[in-house]
C-alpha positions as CSV (number, residue, x, y, z in Angstrom):
1,M,1.9,-7.6,23.4
2,N,4.8,-6.3,21.2
3,K,3.8,-3.0,19.6
4,I,7.2,-1.8,18.7
5,F,8.2,-1.5,15.0
6,A,11.6,-0.6,13.5
7,D,10.5,2.6,11.8
8,A,7.7,4.5,10.1
9,K,7.9,2.5,6.9
10,A,7.4,-0.8,8.8
11,A,4.6,0.6,10.9
12,L,2.7,1.7,7.8
13,F,2.9,-1.8,6.1
14,D,-0.9,-2.1,5.5
15,L,-1.7,1.5,4.5
16,K,-3.7,1.4,1.3
17,D,-5.0,3.9,-1.3
18,G,-8.2,5.5,-0.2
19,A,-7.6,5.3,3.5
20,T,-8.8,7.9,6.0
21,I,-6.0,9.2,8.2
22,L,-6.3,11.3,11.4
23,S,-3.1,13.3,11.7
24,G,-2.0,15.0,14.9
25,G,-0.5,18.5,14.8
26,F,-1.6,22.1,15.0
27,G,-0.1,24.0,12.2
28,L,3.4,22.5,12.2
29,C,3.5,21.9,16.0
30,G,3.5,18.3,17.0
31,N,3.5,16.9,13.4
32,P,4.3,13.2,13.0
33,E,7.3,14.1,10.8
34,N,8.6,10.5,10.2
35,L,5.2,9.1,9.4
36,I,4.3,11.9,7.0
37,A,7.7,11.4,5.2
38,A,7.0,7.6,5.0
39,I,3.5,8.1,3.5
40,H,5.0,10.4,1.0
41,E,7.7,7.8,0.1
42,K,5.2,5.0,-0.1
43,G,3.1,7.0,-2.6
44,T,-0.3,6.1,-1.2
45,K,-3.0,8.1,-2.9
46,N,-6.7,9.2,-2.7
47,L,-6.3,9.8,1.0
48,T,-8.8,11.5,3.2
49,V,-6.9,13.4,5.9
50,V,-8.5,14.8,9.1
51,S,-6.3,17.4,10.7
52,N,-6.5,20.9,12.0
53,N,-4.9,22.1,8.8
54,C,-2.7,20.9,6.0
55,G,0.7,22.2,7.0
56,T,2.4,24.8,4.8
57,T,3.1,24.7,1.1
58,E,6.4,22.8,1.6
59,L,6.2,21.3,5.1
60,G,4.1,18.9,7.2
61,L,1.0,17.5,5.5
62,G,1.5,20.0,2.7
63,V,4.1,17.5,1.3
64,L,1.4,14.9,0.7
65,L,-1.0,17.5,-0.7
66,K,1.7,18.8,-3.1
67,A,2.3,15.3,-4.3
68,K,-1.4,14.9,-5.1
69,Q,-1.8,12.1,-2.5
70,V,-4.7,13.8,-0.7
71,R,-8.2,13.6,-2.2
72,K,-10.1,15.2,0.7
73,M,-9.2,17.4,3.7
74,V,-11.3,17.7,6.8
75,S,-9.9,20.6,8.7
76,S,-10.6,23.9,10.4
77,Y,-7.9,26.2,8.9
78,V,-6.5,26.4,5.4
79,G,-4.0,29.3,5.7
80,E,-0.2,29.1,5.1
81,N,-0.6,26.8,2.1
82,K,-0.8,28.2,-1.4
83,E,-1.0,24.8,-3.0
84,F,-4.1,24.0,-0.8
85,E,-5.7,27.2,-2.1
86,R,-4.8,26.4,-5.7
87,Q,-6.1,22.8,-5.6
88,Y,-9.3,23.8,-3.9
89,L,-10.1,26.6,-6.4
90,A,-9.2,24.4,-9.3
91,G,-11.6,21.7,-8.1
92,E,-8.8,19.2,-7.5
93,L,-9.3,18.9,-3.7
94,E,-12.4,18.2,-1.7
95,V,-12.5,20.3,1.5
96,E,-14.8,19.9,4.5
97,L,-14.3,22.9,6.8
98,N,-15.2,22.8,10.5
99,P,-15.1,25.3,13.3
100,Q,-12.1,24.3,15.4
101,G,-14.0,23.2,18.5
102,T,-16.5,21.3,16.4
103,L,-13.7,19.4,14.7
104,A,-12.2,18.4,18.0
105,E,-15.6,17.3,19.4
106,R,-16.4,15.3,16.2
107,I,-13.1,13.4,16.6
108,R,-13.8,12.9,20.4
109,A,-17.3,11.6,19.5
110,G,-15.8,9.2,17.1
111,G,-13.6,7.7,19.7
112,A,-16.3,7.7,22.4
113,G,-18.9,6.0,20.2
114,I,-21.3,8.9,20.2
115,A,-23.5,9.0,17.2
116,G,-23.8,12.8,17.0
117,F,-24.1,16.0,19.1
118,Y,-25.8,19.4,18.8
119,T,-23.9,22.6,18.9
120,P,-24.9,26.2,18.3
121,T,-21.6,26.9,16.5
122,G,-22.2,27.4,12.8
123,V,-26.0,27.9,12.9
124,G,-27.1,30.1,10.1
125,T,-23.8,29.7,8.1
126,K,-22.6,27.4,5.3
127,V,-21.4,25.1,8.0
128,A,-25.0,24.2,8.8
129,E,-26.2,23.7,5.2
130,G,-27.8,20.3,4.7
131,K,-27.6,19.4,8.4
132,E,-30.4,18.8,10.9
133,T,-31.1,21.6,13.3
134,R,-33.1,21.6,16.5
135,Q,-34.1,24.1,19.2
136,F,-33.3,23.7,22.8
137,E,-34.6,26.2,25.3
138,G,-35.2,28.7,22.5
139,R,-31.8,28.4,20.9
140,E,-31.1,26.7,17.6
141,Y,-28.5,24.0,17.4
142,V,-27.0,22.1,14.4
143,L,-26.4,18.3,14.5
144,E,-22.8,17.3,13.9
145,R,-21.7,13.7,13.2
146,P,-18.6,12.0,14.6
147,L,-15.3,11.5,12.7
148,S,-13.2,8.4,12.8
149,G,-10.5,6.9,10.6
150,D,-8.6,3.9,9.4
151,F,-5.3,5.2,10.9
152,A,-4.2,7.8,13.3
153,I,-0.6,9.1,13.0
154,V,0.7,11.1,16.0
155,R,3.9,12.1,17.6
156,A,4.5,11.7,21.3
157,W,7.3,13.1,23.4
158,K,7.7,9.9,25.4
159,A,6.1,6.4,25.1
160,D,6.7,3.2,26.9
161,E,6.8,-0.3,25.4
162,W,3.1,-0.9,25.8
163,G,2.1,2.4,24.2
164,N,1.4,4.7,27.1
165,L,2.0,8.2,25.8
166,V,3.1,11.6,27.2
167,F,3.0,14.7,25.0
168,R,5.0,17.9,25.5
169,K,3.0,21.1,26.1
170,T,1.1,22.4,23.1
171,A,2.5,19.6,20.9
172,R,-0.3,17.5,22.5
173,N,-3.1,19.4,20.6
174,F,-5.5,17.1,18.8
175,S,-3.4,13.9,19.2
176,P,-5.1,12.3,22.2
177,L,-8.5,12.6,20.5
178,M,-7.2,11.0,17.3
179,C,-5.6,8.1,19.2
180,M,-9.1,7.2,20.4
181,A,-10.9,7.6,17.0
182,A,-8.9,5.4,14.7
183,K,-9.0,1.7,14.0
184,V,-5.2,1.6,14.1
185,T,-3.1,4.2,16.0
186,I,0.5,4.6,15.0
187,V,2.8,6.6,17.2
188,E,6.3,7.9,16.7
189,A,7.9,8.8,20.0
190,E,10.8,11.1,20.5
191,E,11.9,8.9,23.4
192,L,11.0,5.3,24.0
193,V,11.3,4.0,27.5
194,K,10.9,0.8,29.5
195,L,7.5,-0.1,31.0
196,G,7.2,1.5,34.4
197,E,9.4,4.5,33.7
198,L,6.5,6.8,33.0
199,E,4.7,8.4,36.0
200,P,1.1,7.0,35.8
201,D,-0.5,10.3,36.7
202,Q,1.4,12.0,33.8
203,I,0.2,9.7,31.1
204,H,-2.0,11.5,28.5
205,V,-3.1,8.5,26.4
206,P,-3.3,5.0,27.9
207,S,-1.9,2.1,25.9
208,I,-5.3,0.6,25.0
209,Y,-5.6,3.2,22.3
210,V,-2.2,2.6,20.7
211,H,-1.4,-0.2,18.3
212,R,2.0,0.5,16.9
213,I,5.0,2.4,18.2
214,F,8.5,3.3,16.9
215,R,11.3,5.6,17.9
216,G,11.3,8.6,15.7
217,S,14.4,10.4,14.5
218,G,15.7,13.5,12.7
219,Y,13.1,15.9,14.0
220,Q,13.1,19.4,12.6
221,K,10.2,20.7,14.6
222,W,9.2,23.3,12.0
223,I,7.8,26.7,12.7
224,E,5.3,28.4,10.3
225,K,6.7,31.9,10.6
226,R,10.0,32.6,12.2
227,T,10.4,36.1,13.5
228,V,13.9,37.4,14.4
229,R,14.7,40.8,15.8
230,P,17.9,42.3,17.2
231,R,18.3,41.9,21.0
232,A,18.4,45.1,23.0
C-alpha cells in the first residue's frame, strides 16, 4: 500500500482538463502551496474549483485564476481578489456562491453519500432561486445538493506512510471534509513520519480517505493582510 510520491508533479500525473478539484484552505491559511504551483506549471485548464475562496490576486488559488485555468468557482467568499471580480463581471468566470456553512455541509454530504439536505439558510434570497423548498414545523427550508470532486488537494501538518493525517490548528479548516468527498485525495505534508509515530487519538483524517502523499517543501504560509505596528 505505497501511497508516497516524489513530489506534487508526480502526484498529479493523471489530472486532466475539465477536472473538478476540492482545494483545502481558508483564505490563504492551510493552502496546498506545492500542489497549486504544480497545477499552474502543468497548465491544466477548464477546472472547476471548490474552495472557501480563491486566494488573493497574486497568491493561492488566485494564481490559477489569473492564468485562466479556472472555468468555475464554487465558494463562499470572493474578496481579496481583484482578478476574480474582473473575470466574473466580464462573464469569463462562472461562480456558484454558497453560505459558508452550507458549503461545508455540501462537501460533507458528498463524502458521506447523502443525496441532499434541507437548510433554512438562504431561504428567500438568490441562493434559493431554482431550488426545491419545503416547510418543516412551520419554517421554510431549501434543499441543497452534495458536492464531490475528481481530486482533493490538501496540506497536512503531519502524515504517516499510510496517509493518516494531522492538521495544525485553523489550517485544518475545510480539508478533512474534502478528503472524504473526492475520488482521489492528494496530500502534501509538512512532515512525513513512519507508521505508528502518530498518536491515534490525534489523527484528524484516517488513511482510508487518502490516496497519494508527498513531503512538501518551501512553504511561505502567506497572510492576506499583514498589519505591523510599533511595539510599546
